C-alpha positions in Angstrom: -7.0 5.0 -0.9 -5.4 1.6 -0.4 -4.7 1.3 -4.1 -3.0 4.7 -4.2 -0.9 3.9 -1.2 0.2 0.6 -2.8 1.7 2.6 -5.7 3.4 5.0 -3.3 4.4 2.5 -0.7 4.0 -1.2 -1.7 5.6 -2.1 1.6 2.7 -0.4 3.6 0.1 -2.3 1.5 1.8 -5.7 2.3 1.8 -5.0 6.0 -1.8 -3.8 6.0 -3.0 -6.8 4.0 
């Protein structure tokens, strides 16, 4: 799920990680 989110919203992934 995190991988898919990164493609859709790279910003969200950066904040989460």
